Each structure stands twice: as C-alpha cells, then as structure tokens.
C-alpha positions as a printed NumPy array, in Angstrom:
array([[112.807,  78.474,  84.914],
       [115.891,  80.606,  85.536],
       [119.269,  79.511,  84.189],
       [120.772,  79.684,  87.672],
       [118.447,  78.591,  90.476],
       [118.034,  80.927,  93.428],
       [119.44 ,  79.434,  96.623],
       [117.859,  79.285, 100.077],
       [119.683,  81.414, 102.63 ],
       [120.997,  83.822,  99.977],
       [119.993,  87.43 ,  99.339],
       [118.952,  88.858,  95.983],
       [118.356,  92.273,  94.467],
       [115.085,  92.134,  92.535],
       [113.936,  94.684,  89.961],
       [110.643,  94.631,  88.05 ],
       [109.287,  97.16 ,  85.602],
       [106.171,  97.914,  83.624],
       [105.906,  96.422,  80.135],
       [107.367,  98.852,  77.604],
       [108.484, 100.986,  80.592],
       [104.867, 102.019,  81.201],
       [103.695, 103.363,  84.548],
       [102.566, 100.684,  86.977],
       [101.414, 103.044,  89.745],
       [ 98.89 , 105.742,  88.872],
       [ 97.809, 106.739,  92.377],
       [ 98.449, 106.073,  96.052],
       [ 95.848, 103.293,  96.161],
       [ 97.937, 101.411,  93.592],
       [101.082, 101.832,  95.688],
       [ 99.229, 100.692,  98.818],
       [ 98.063,  97.571,  96.975],
       [101.603,  96.596,  96.003],
       [102.868,  97.277,  99.539],
       [100.082,  95.051, 100.858],
       [101.17 ,  92.313,  98.443],
       [104.83 ,  92.675,  99.471],
       [103.772,  91.905, 103.037],
       [101.014,  89.357, 102.374],
       [102.87 ,  86.938, 100.12 ],
       [106.07 ,  86.485, 102.155],
       [104.526,  83.238, 103.428],
       [102.689,  80.589, 101.432],
       [ 99.07 ,  79.565, 102.125],
       [100.141,  77.112, 104.832],
       [102.135,  79.809, 106.641],
       [105.617,  78.665, 105.604],
       [107.932,  81.579, 104.9  ],
       [109.12 ,  81.957, 101.309],
       [111.229,  85.104, 101.654],
       [112.166,  87.95 , 103.933],
       [112.342,  91.522, 102.62 ],
       [115.148,  93.856, 103.701],
       [114.688,  96.92 , 101.467],
       [112.104,  98.197,  98.997],
       [111.188, 101.229,  96.933],
       [108.286, 101.857,  94.571],
       [108.863, 104.215,  91.65 ],
       [106.519, 105.209,  88.822],
       [107.244, 102.41 ,  86.377],
       [109.311,  99.979,  88.465],
       [110.205,  98.776,  91.933],
       [113.275,  97.39 ,  93.701],
       [113.523,  94.861,  96.54 ],
       [116.133,  92.868,  98.316],
       [114.974,  89.409,  99.277],
       [116.383,  86.697, 101.5  ],
       [115.129,  83.405, 100.069],
       [113.903,  81.051, 102.808],
       [111.824,  78.36 , 101.068],
       [112.567,  76.38 ,  97.916],
       [111.911,  78.605,  94.887],
       [110.731,  81.175,  97.434],
       [111.769,  84.3  ,  95.541],
       [110.149,  83.12 ,  92.306],
       [106.928,  82.038,  94.035],
       [106.821,  85.286,  96.01 ],
       [107.328,  87.501,  92.962],
       [104.781,  85.506,  90.956],
       [102.127,  85.952,  93.647],
       [102.934,  89.624,  94.326],
       [102.927,  90.559,  90.651],
       [100.006,  88.419,  89.462],
       [ 97.758,  89.768,  92.207],
       [ 98.861,  93.331,  91.495],
       [ 98.416,  93.033,  87.711],
       [ 94.915,  91.59 ,  88.148],
       [ 94.015,  94.46 ,  90.497],
       [ 95.484,  97.118,  88.169],
       [ 93.945,  95.745,  84.975],
       [ 90.532,  95.45 ,  86.63 ],
       [ 90.68 ,  98.926,  88.188],
       [ 91.713, 100.64 ,  84.948],
       [ 89.907,  98.264,  82.555],
       [ 93.245,  97.579,  80.902],
       [ 93.841,  94.445,  78.816],
       [ 97.237,  92.846,  78.305],
       [100.437,  92.604,  80.289],
       [101.174,  95.19 ,  82.937],
       [104.701,  94.052,  83.816],
       [107.644,  93.01 ,  81.688],
       [107.881,  89.278,  81.127],
       [110.234,  88.405,  83.98 ],
       [111.63 ,  90.185,  86.994],
       [115.379,  90.749,  86.996],
       [117.47 ,  89.371,  89.822],
       [121.096,  89.666,  90.938],
       [122.756,  87.671,  93.68 ],
       [124.003,  89.71 ,  96.651],
       [127.279,  87.963,  97.317],
       [128.849,  90.082, 100.059],
       [127.917,  92.378, 102.96 ],
       [129.558,  95.46 , 101.439],
       [127.412,  95.169,  98.341],
       [124.318,  94.507, 100.481],
       [124.85 ,  97.657, 102.554],
       [125.606,  99.827,  99.528],
       [122.529,  98.401,  97.835],
       [120.324,  99.671, 100.671],
       [121.57 , 103.171,  99.883],
       [121.12 , 102.76 ,  96.149],
       [117.526, 101.586,  96.566],
       [116.675, 104.233,  99.149],
       [118.14 , 106.998,  96.975],
       [116.09 , 106.001,  93.903],
       [113.353, 108.596,  94.619],
       [115.904, 111.414,  94.321],
       [115.458, 111.052,  90.545],
       [111.866, 112.274,  91.049],
       [113.11 , 115.691,  92.219],
       [111.064, 115.446,  95.382],
       [109.587, 118.523,  97.014],
       [109.992, 116.829, 100.381],
       [112.91 , 115.273, 102.223],
       [113.82 , 111.758, 101.116],
       [112.814, 110.359, 104.519],
       [109.239, 111.579, 103.898],
       [108.868, 109.433, 100.759],
       [106.132, 106.969, 101.791],
       [106.824, 104.303,  99.197],
       [110.182, 103.161, 100.505],
       [111.644, 101.319, 103.472],
       [113.891, 104.316, 104.203],
       [111.667, 105.71 , 107.013],
       [111.918, 102.297, 108.722],
       [115.72 , 102.432, 108.538],
       [115.609, 105.877, 110.18 ],
       [113.207, 104.632, 112.877],
       [110.539, 107.102, 111.703],
       [108.03 , 104.386, 110.789],
       [107.606, 100.681, 111.278],
       [106.902,  98.636, 108.168],
       [105.619,  95.066, 108.539],
       [107.115,  94.405, 105.09 ],
       [110.644,  94.553, 106.527],
       [111.218,  91.079, 107.923],
       [114.967,  90.863, 107.184],
       [116.576,  93.394, 109.531],
       [120.221,  92.473, 108.912],
       [121.136,  95.818, 107.321],
       [119.298,  97.815, 110.007],
       [120.981,  95.828, 112.763],
       [124.443,  96.509, 111.32 ],
       [124.125, 100.095, 112.578],
       [124.072, 101.178, 116.205],
       [121.175, 103.57 , 115.575],
       [119.281, 105.458, 112.892],
       [121.675, 108.435, 113.048],
       [124.488, 106.098, 112.031],
       [122.474, 104.865, 109.044],
       [121.617, 108.456, 108.055],
       [125.323, 109.336, 108.088],
       [126.001, 106.221, 105.982],
       [123.329, 107.323, 103.476],
       [124.666, 110.853, 103.227],
       [128.293, 109.783, 102.785],
       [127.825, 108.156,  99.387],
       [126.801, 108.946,  95.841],
       [125.67 , 105.753,  94.04 ],
       [126.679, 106.776,  90.541],
       [130.323, 107.124,  91.571],
       [130.658, 103.868,  93.467],
       [132.344, 101.107,  91.435],
       [131.126,  98.413,  93.85 ],
       [127.521,  99.174,  93.004],
       [127.995, 100.053,  89.33 ],
       [129.151,  96.533,  88.487],
       [126.005,  95.028,  90.042],
       [123.303,  97.442,  88.876],
       [120.559,  96.737,  86.396],
       [120.572,  98.906,  83.313],
       [117.271, 100.642,  83.985],
       [117.349, 102.445,  80.63 ],
       [117.024,  99.247,  78.594]])
C-alpha cells in the first residue's frame, strides 16, 4: 500500500518502467497490447469506472499516463490489471521468466491546472528523445494525434486538457511554445528517469 492514498476525483501522473531499465516493447504488437490494456481496464468487471485517462505515451522501456481516479483505489487497481496482463503476455510471447516491470509504478499528484497542461506537453514531447524520422504528430504510440484531432483514441476518456483549447491549432501552438527542460514548473514535478 502507498504511503499516501490516491484520492478519488484527483489527477495523477503515472510512470512505469521495465525492470533494470530493460525494454518492455519489442515490436508494434507489444505496443498494441498495452494500448488495448489501457482502454480495457479503465472499468472493473462489473462496468464501474476506475479511472479516466487524459494523456499517454509509450516509449521503449517505459510509459507515461495521466489518470483521473474515479473509483476507490482506482489508479492502483487499474495499473495492476494493465501491467499484470501485459507482463503475462510479454513473458509468454518471448518465453521470458521473471519480472518485466520495476516493482511499483511511480505516481505524482497533479495539484493544479497549469501543471496538468504543461504535463500534457511533457508527455507528448517524450518521443523527441528517439530522434524520430517523422513528425511528432505521426508517432502512433501517443495521445498527441488525438489532441491534434488527427485520430480518435478510445483510451482518452478524460478530455479536460483537450477541452481547454478552442481547437487543435491552439493546442499545437501551445506545444510548440515550450521546451520542457527549461520550465521550472515541470522540473519540480518530474520523475528522475535516469535512476
């Protein structure tokens, strides 16, 4: 159990990484499986919503989400189901024993709208570290195309950040007007991904 319980009606930045920083996605089928899980497990077996997802990105050895917790212990139950199902799939597919993911996902409370909006940019800009040969909006493993109205993702069930902008051009301008490494608002809240 976490030291500080996660609270219903609050948003959280969630980060989870492969054990020993190992890759957790080896091909597109793996990424599709995790995306499926991100959608599938937002509700429990009786159809009660646990969480809503606002933003996501899948990288090689980790992923980021922002979650709005709806049901009691919703974020923890959601992450347990998403990650257990994915680890079982991955270990079976690659005949891999042992732990795929680090012991516990990391979580930070999103305590204000400014942080929440900046966090959408930080998460969406994560793939820039991959030195993409395509525009960022073409990266399939992120909610960014949904924010630009280029695709519709059923995973995105918390549309607060999207609805804060008049249109996708406004969000694109917001994305392009900021460099995450230089923003003190975000720096104080970020996970140290190197540790």
